[in-house]
C-alpha positions in Angstrom: -2.1 18.1 24.2 -4.6 15.3 23.9 -5.0 13.8 20.4 -8.1 11.7 21.1 -11.7 12.1 21.8 -13.5 10.5 24.8 -17.1 9.4 24.4 -19.3 11.3 26.8 -22.5 9.3 26.8 -21.4 5.7 27.3 -21.1 3.6 30.5 -18.0 1.9 29.2 -15.0 4.1 28.5 -14.5 4.7 24.8 -11.6 6.7 23.3 -11.4 7.5 19.6 -8.0 8.4 18.1 -9.1 11.6 16.4 -9.5 15.2 17.4 -9.5 18.8 16.0 -7.4 21.7 17.5 -6.8 25.3 16.7 -3.1 25.8 17.1 -0.9 28.9 17.1 1.6 28.8 14.2 4.3 29.4 16.8 3.5 26.1 18.5 4.2 24.3 15.2 7.7 25.7 15.1 9.6 23.2 17.2 10.1 20.3 14.8 7.5 18.4 16.8 6.4 14.9 15.8 3.1 13.4 16.8 4.3 9.8 16.3 0.9 8.1 16.3 -1.3 10.5 14.3 -1.7 11.8 10.8 -2.4 15.6 10.6 -4.3 17.7 8.2 -3.5 21.5 8.7 -5.6 24.3 7.2 -4.1 27.7 7.4 -6.4 30.5 6.1 -4.3 33.6 6.5 -0.7 34.7 6.4 2.4 33.4 4.6 5.9 32.4 5.5 8.4 29.6 5.3 7.9 25.9 6.1 10.3 23.1 6.9 9.2 19.5 6.7 11.8 16.9 7.5 14.6 19.4 6.7 13.1 20.5 3.3 12.2 24.1 3.1 9.3 25.6 1.2 7.2 28.7 1.1 3.6 28.6 2.2 0.9 31.0 1.1 -2.5 30.9 2.5 -5.0 29.5 2.2 -3.0 26.3 2.3 -3.4 22.6 3.2 -0.6 20.6 4.8 -0.8 16.8 5.1 1.6 15.1 7.5 2.1 11.5 8.6 3.2 10.1 11.9 6.9 10.5 11.2 6.9 14.0 9.7 8.5 16.9 11.6 7.5 20.4 10.9 8.7 24.0 11.5 6.5 26.9 10.4 7.5 30.6 10.5 5.5 33.7 9.6 6.6 36.5 7.4 5.0 38.8 9.9 6.4 37.6 13.2 4.1 40.0 15.1 1.0 38.5 13.7 -1.0 35.8 15.5 -2.1 33.1 13.1 -3.8 29.8 13.9 -3.9 26.6 12.0 -6.9 24.3 12.2 -5.5 20.8 12.7 -7.2 17.5 12.3 -5.3 14.7 14.1 -6.2 11.1 13.4 -5.0 7.5 13.5 -5.7 5.6 10.2 -7.6 3.0 12.3 -10.3 5.6 13.0 -11.1 5.7 9.3 -11.4 1.9 9.2 -10.5 -0.6 11.9 -8.3 -2.6 9.5 -6.0 0.3 8.7 -2.7 0.8 10.3 0.6 2.6 9.6 2.0 -0.4 7.9 -0.7 -1.7 5.6 -1.6 1.6 4.0 2.0 1.8 2.7 1.9 -1.6 1.0 1.8 -1.2 -2.7 -0.2 -3.4 -5.1 -3.6 -5.0 -4.8 -2.8 -7.8 -2.3 -4.4 -5.9 0.7 -8.0 -6.1 1.8 -10.4 -4.0 -0.3 -11.0 -1.5 2.6 -7.3 -0.9 2.8 -6.9 -0.4 -0.9 -9.8 2.1 -1.1 -8.7 4.2 1.9 -5.0 4.0 0.9 -5.8 5.9 -2.3 -7.4 8.9 -0.5 -4.7 8.9 2.1 -1.8 9.0 -0.3 -1.1 12.7 0.3 0.0 11.7 3.8 2.2 8.8 2.8 3.4 9.1 -0.8 6.9 10.5 -1.5 5.5 11.8 -4.8 3.7 14.6 -3.0 5.1 17.8 -1.6 2.8 17.6 1.5 1.6 21.2 1.0 -1.0 22.8 -1.3 -0.4 26.5 -1.5 -2.9 29.2 -2.3 -5.8 26.9 -2.9 -9.0 28.6 -4.2 -11.1 30.4 -1.6 -14.0 28.1 -2.5 -11.9 24.9 -1.8 -10.6 26.4 1.4 -14.2 27.1 2.5 -15.2 23.6 1.8 -12.2 22.1 3.6 -13.0 24.4 6.5 -16.6 23.3 6.5 -15.8 19.6 6.6 -13.2 20.0 9.4 -15.7 22.0 11.4 -18.5 19.5 10.8 -16.2 16.7 12.0 -15.2 18.8 15.0 -18.9 19.5 15.9 -19.6 15.7 16.0 -16.5 15.1 18.1 -17.2 17.9 20.5 -21.0 17.8 20.9 -21.6 14.1 20.2 -25.3 14.8 19.5 -26.2 11.2 19.0 -24.6 7.7 19.1 -23.8 8.2 15.4 -21.1 10.7 16.1 -18.1 8.4 15.3 -19.7 7.4 12.0 -20.7 10.9 11.0 -17.2 12.1 11.8 -15.7 9.4 9.6 -18.1 10.4 6.8 -17.1 14.0 6.9 -13.4 12.9 6.9 -14.1 10.7 3.9 -15.4 13.7 2.0 -12.5 15.8 3.1 -9.9 13.3 2.0 -11.5 12.8 -1.4 -11.4 16.6 -1.9 -7.8 16.9 -0.7 -6.6 14.0 -2.8 -8.1 15.6 -5.9 -6.5 18.9 -5.1 -3.1 17.2 -4.7 -3.7 15.3 -7.9 -4.3 18.5 -9.8 -1.1 20.0 -8.5 1.0 16.9 -9.0 -0.5 15.7 -12.3 1.5 12.5 -12.0 0.6 9.2 -13.7 1.5 7.3 -10.5 -0.5 9.6 -8.2 -3.9 9.0 -6.8 -6.1 7.5 -9.5 -8.9 10.0 -9.4 -8.1 11.9 -12.6 -4.8 11.7 -14.4 -3.1 14.2 -16.6 -5.6 17.0 -16.2 -5.3 20.0 -18.4 -5.1 23.5 -16.9 -8.4 24.6 -18.4 -10.2 21.6 -16.9 -8.8 22.0 -13.3 -11.2 24.8 -12.2 -14.2 22.8 -13.5 -13.1 19.6 -11.7 -12.4 21.6 -8.5 -16.0 23.0 -8.8 -17.5 19.6 -9.2 -15.5 18.1 -6.3 -16.7 20.9 -4.0 -20.3 20.7 -5.0 -20.7 17.1 -6.1 -23.5 16.5 -3.5 -25.7 19.5 -4.7 -28.1 19.7 -7.6 -25.4 20.0 -10.3 -26.6 19.9 -13.9 -24.9 20.2 -17.2 -26.6 23.6 -17.7 -25.5 24.9 -14.2 -21.9 23.9 -14.7 -21.8 25.3 -18.3 -23.3 28.6 -17.0 -20.7 28.8 -14.2 -17.8 28.6 -16.7 -19.3 30.5 -19.6 -19.6 27.7 -22.0 -22.3 25.5 -23.5 -23.6 22.0 -22.8 -22.0 20.4 -25.9 -18.5 22.0 -25.3 -18.6 21.1 -21.6 -19.6 17.5 -22.2 -16.9 17.1 -24.9 -14.3 18.5 -22.5 -15.4 16.0 -19.8 -15.2 13.1 -22.3 -11.7 14.2 -23.4 -10.4 14.6 -19.8 -12.2 11.7 -18.0 -13.6 9.4 -20.7 -17.0 10.1 -19.2 -19.8 12.6 -19.8 -20.2 15.3 -17.2 -23.2 13.7 -15.6 -21.7 10.2 -15.7 -18.6 11.6 -14.0 -20.6 13.2 -11.2 -22.6 10.0 -10.6 -19.4 7.9 -10.5 -17.8 10.3 -8.0 -20.9 10.3 -5.8 -21.0 6.5 -5.8 -17.3 6.0 -5.0 -17.7 8.3 -2.0 -20.9 6.5 -1.0 -19.1 3.1 -1.2 -16.3 4.3 1.1 -18.9 5.6 3.6 -20.7 2.3 3.5 -17.4 0.5 4.2 -16.2 2.8 6.9 -19.3 3.8 8.7 -22.6 2.3 10.0 -24.6 5.3 8.9 -28.1 4.5 7.4 -28.1 4.0 3.7 -30.7 6.8 3.5 -28.3 9.3 5.2 -25.4 8.3 2.9 -27.7 8.7 -0.1 -28.6 12.2 1.0 -25.0 13.2 1.9 -23.9 12.2 -1.6 -26.6 14.1 -3.4 -29.6 11.8 -3.6 -32.9 12.7 -2.0 -34.5 9.6 -3.5 -33.1 6.5 -1.8 -34.6 4.2 -4.4 -32.8 6.1 -7.2 -29.6 6.0 -5.3 -29.9 2.2 -4.7 -30.6 1.6 -8.4 -27.5 3.6 -9.5 -25.4 1.9 -6.9 -26.4 -1.6 -8.0 -25.7 -0.7 -11.6 -22.1 0.3 -10.7 -21.3 -2.4 -8.0 -23.7 -5.2 -9.0 -25.1 -5.3 -5.5 -27.4 -3.1 -3.4 -25.8 -0.7 -0.9 -26.9 -2.9 2.0 -25.4 -6.0 0.4 -22.2 -4.2 -0.4 -21.9 -3.2 3.3 -22.7 -6.7 4.5 -20.2 -8.3 2.2 -17.5 -6.0 3.5 -18.3 -6.7 7.1 -18.3 -10.5 6.4 -14.8 -10.2 5.0 -13.7 -8.5 8.2 
């Protein structure tokens, strides 16, 4: 099986270390290792047992599994007569950003380049020993969002509708890994885990999950409060208690962090990144971005490229 994508519309051969496959669960039951790819698996039906590196767990769909280049996996179904497929995203870290490799994303501390540090945080579910590598029985809404992002990346890889397909694939993967990192954080609730939100209370997790899935839509304090049967004041107080930010401030901060990663990792136009992160008004997006990062989006990108 090939784990790369070949550019179709270029005179010079170009191979990108990323691809998406639908794989029968049975083909993942041979302790196979893909020694130069990380893997994100989405299984949307069935249940069974799972062995990763000799450690056994139960899996219950819908579930997400994050594996690194050294992980071996064996999956079995409770119903051996049922045919179940996993949707698998294979990628080398350098596809996310050219400076990433299997070694530097495992370096602890702040001595690495900014691009490495930023991406290392959202890739922790693949490399940190503090995580179980599997998220069981995630919400149907989260599964739907993960499925959408993997499908969107796959469409870019398969159809290559424009010369922007590698950048757009990376941008969908950035959104995907932010979401997965948050879902792992909610499960782990560990002070040393990904620094998106620490020590989240059980009653706040569904709200945070909702915001992570819909962060780029027209979320308002009223719409979130209505969704969870509360009022604006109580919701805002809960956000301040859990995140030290108001609800709207948290949403803006999340959008801008994702936008900053897209600016670093892709060459997509600023206008497209603004729209993808929930801003139809580019001027408004640039104003908010400059307030947080002290530079415009274009300057932020230029500074990162100059450092490289």
